[in-house]
N, C-alpha and C positions, 0 to 999 in steps of 0.2 A: 843700890846699886845705881853706875851712870846709867842716862837713856840712852849715852852711845856706846853702849857694851855687845857685845853679841847678840842679836836677834833673836826671839822666839817667837812661836805661834802665838804665844801671851806676855810679850813684850818681858819676861820674866826668866831666870833660868830652869828648868824643869826639875819641879819638886822631889825630895831624896823622902825613901819611903814606900808605904805598899803599895802596888798597881791599881786598887781601888782608889788610891791619893792621885796616880797618876793619873788616872783616867776623866777624876774628877772634873781634873783641871782643864781638858780636852773642851771645846768651846762645841764641836761639831760631835759630841755623845748623843748628844737629845736628838738630832738629825738621823743617826745612824740608827738610835733604837727605832724611832718614826719610819725611818723607810724599811728596818726589816719586816715590823711589823704589817705594812700596806703589803709588804709583797707577799707576806704568808698570806694572809688573809686574803687576799684577790686569786692568788694560786690554790685555794681551798673551794673558793665558790666557784669559781670559772676554769674550767680545759683550756680556751683558746687563751688567757694571759701567758701561759708558758710556753705557747707555742712557739715558732720561728717567724711567723705574723704577727704575734702577739707583743712580742721582745722589742723589734724593729719598730714595732708603731710605737710602743711608748718611748723606749728610746731616741724614736725622733722626735715625739711630742716634749719631750723634755730636753732635750738638746739645745734652741736657739733661746731656749731660757734658759738653761743652764749657762750660755758662754755670757750673756747680759746680767744672769745673777750675780756671777761672780768677778766682776767688773765694778758693778753696784756694793759687792758687800765687803771689795777694797778702800770703795769709797766711804762707806758708811764707817769700817771701823777707825777711818782718818777723820771721822765726826762730823761727815757732810753727808746728802743726801742730793739726786739727779731727777727731778721731773720731766727733764726733757728726753731722758735716754729711749723712753717706747719713740716716740716721735723721730726719733733720730736714725733709724733703722728706716721708715722712708724718704727722709729727705739725702740722706746719701744714696739711696737706691734711685730716688726720681732723677738727681743729678747724672748720675751713673747713666741712665735708660735716655734721661732727654740729651744727654753728647753722645750716646751711641747710635742711637736711633734716628734722631732728628739732627744732628750735626755732621753726623757719618763718622766718627772719631774711634778710632778701634777700644774694643773693649779697655784693656788696658790702662790706657791713658785718661780715659773715664774713669776709672776708679779709682787712679792716681789723683786727679783731681778732687773727687767725692771724700779720699780718705784726709787731703789738705784739707779741706773744709768742717770736716768732722773734727779735728783736730785743733782746730783754729776756735771753733765756736767751744770744744771744751775747754781751752785753755783761758778763751774770754770768761766762761763761767767765775773761773776759779782765781782768776785775776779779780774780778768784779765783788767776788764773794770775798775775798783777804783784804781788796783796796777798800772797801766800803763798812765790809762787818755786817753788811745786813745776811740774814740767815738762807743759806742757799737753797731753801724752800723758798723763799720767794722769787729770789734772782732766777731760778731754775723752770720755776713755774712760767716767767714771764718771755724764757727765751721757750718754754715748750708751746705758748699764747703764740709766739711771733712763728714760729718754723710751722704749725703748722697752716698758718694765712696765709705763709708763701708757702709751703708746698700747695694749697688748692689753688692760690691765686696763679703763679705760675707756671702750674702744668695745666688750668683751664685756660690760658692765653695760649700756650704755645699747643695745644691740639683739640680744646675747646669742648674736651671731656675731664674728669678726677683720675685718669687710666693710662700710664706709658706703656705700649705692649709692643711688639715686634722685634724682641733684644735676639732671636733665633738666627735673625738675619745682620748681624754686626758682626764686622771683623775683631778677631781673637774671640769669639764668644765660646767656641770650641774648649780653647787652650785653660783660659778663665774656667768655665763652667766644670771644667774637670778639677782645679780647685778646689771649686767654692759648693758644687754643687752633681758630684757624683755619686755614685751608688757602687758598694762593694757588696758581694754576694759570700754568703758567709752558710751553706748550705740551702735553708728556702728562703731565709732573711737578708733583707737588703738593706745595707748599713747607710745612710745618708751622710757626705761629706761633714754635715752639719756637725755629726757627734764625734767626728775625729776632732774637728774644729775644739770643739765645745771640753773633751778628752787632753787637749795639748794643752787651751788657755787655763785649764785648772792646775794641770800639773806647773806651769810656768807661773802661774801666778801666786801658788803655795811655793812655788822655790822664790821667787821673789821674798815673799811676804816673811819668811822663815829665816832665811841664809843670807839674807843683804840687808844692806846698813837702809836701805830704804825700805824697807819693811819693819826695821825697828823705828826710824822716823815716821811712817804710818801710823805704828802703835800710839809713839808719841805723842803727836800731833792732837792723834783723836781722843787720850786720855783727858790731856789739860793743855793746853797751846800756850799758856803763861810758862807752866815747868818745861815745856818742849824748848820753847824760846829761849828762858834763860840759863840752860845748856847748851847752844848752839846750834840747833835745827833748824836747817832750812824750811821753814814752816810754810812759806808761800811758796817754791819749789815743791815741793811736796805737794800741796794738794791743789794745785794747778796741774800735777804731773797723773795725779788720780782722776781728776774732773778729764783729765785727756782721755783715762784709759777706759773710762765709762763711754766714750765718742766713738773711739775705736772700737771696743765691742759692738756700741749701735752700727759702724759700718759695715762690720763682719757679718753681722746677722743679716744687714741689707743687703748684701752681696752674696751672702749663702739663699735667700730669697728669692731675689730679680731672676738669677741666676738657674734655679731651679724653675721656677713659673713660668720664666721669661717676659712678665710683667710687673709692674705693682699699681698699685692702690695709694692717689695721696694722701687717702686717709688713715693707712697702716701703722700698725705700732701704736695708734693712740690708746690708751688706758693700758695698756701691759706695763707701765712706768709703775703701776702699782704691786704686779704681781712679781716685780724685779725685787722691789723692797720686802714682799711676804717672804720672797724663797731664801732671801739672805737673813732673815730675821727666823726664821723656821731651822735654819742653818746656825744660828747660833749668836747672829751679829746684833747689838745692843742699840737699841734707838740713841741712845745718850756716847755711842761712838766708844775707842780703845777697847774694845773685844769685839773676837771674832775668828770666823774663818772660812776662808776662799772653798776647801771641800767640804764643809758644810753647808755652805749656801750649793754648791753643785748636788750634794745631797737634798738639799731642800726642792731643785727643781727637779731630780728623778723622783719626787713623792708628787710631784705636779702632774706628772707624765703618767705613774704608775696610776695613779688616783682617776684621773681623767679617761685615759683607757678603759683602766679597770671596768667603772662606774658602765661605761659602753657595752665591754665584752659582758658582763651582767644583765646588761638588757635594761637597769632604771633608768627612770629620768636622769636629763643630764643637767638637770636642775638642782638636783642632790650634793654636785661636787660643789656651788658655793655654799652650802650648807655646811661641808666638811672643811671647807677653804676657812671659813668664821672660827669656826673649832678649832683647825690647825694651827693658827694666826696666833689668838687668846692662849694658846697650851701652850705655845714655843713661848711668848713673851714670857709665862708664867715659871716656866723651866729653865731659860737662860739665866732670867734672874737668881734664880736660886743657885744654879749651878756657880756662878759669879761669885755669890755669899760666900760658898761652900771652896770656890777655888779661893778666894783671898783668905779664908778661915785655915787654907790646907798651908798656902803657903807661909803662914804664919806660926 
């Protein structure tokens, strides 16, 4: 089959046969089963989990992680990593806040500049990876360190501290806040705008991945870069756009956090890049590329949110979450490898 044929979630035509065979080739199946297990478990052991407050809490917890996990999943399917994804949320928020608070810019113009900055850094990451052949792990680690130093240095230089606050007094804050930080009341639950962004971006990314030529290119460059190039896939453009996608997601999360809390810390987001990768792996992505699901990554983030808040509602020590995370990651890697092997046997 040509790599330029009509794309699908696993870059091949859906298999004929039984319902079980069709389910096996779905990368998100493991994440779906895991999400159901976590949901049932905490629903049984604590009454608060299914309350309006409980549901809104674990959806809120999962939303910003989910936005990033979806973009990181697409990049991992394309065979690359972005360790600067977490710090990008702080970089874009700081640019917006510094321009709006200390330079008097309208929030929307400040958001536009920070978006341009994010896309430029993402494009640069992709270009360097493809131009030099260096592992994206190394390239984006360098970007991570550079952005972290820039965030701390510039913020301290301008404000004398490592925090920028006072966004509520900036022009355009109300309208921008409605887009990125408003809440919707559904009964007693308060659903944050970040949850809406999470759902919309997951749906959009899934559509791109399974219904467009670009989605097929993503699977192709992640599965075998030489083979993809041999059949005419624009590998450089594809990978640059994937890196720009993670940068865009970082901008969205940064804007949501900044406009919700009206302040930003220079070290915000540091360390979260590994959680994004873990959520994508739980969702069915392989570390080797060429296989995965953005819907699965969104479910992986949902598992994070439900487990983290479920532990709180159960009254357990939050340190247990790290044990849960380690076990979940190892289990996900083993399950994903097995699913891929079975999927390959089904297709044959």
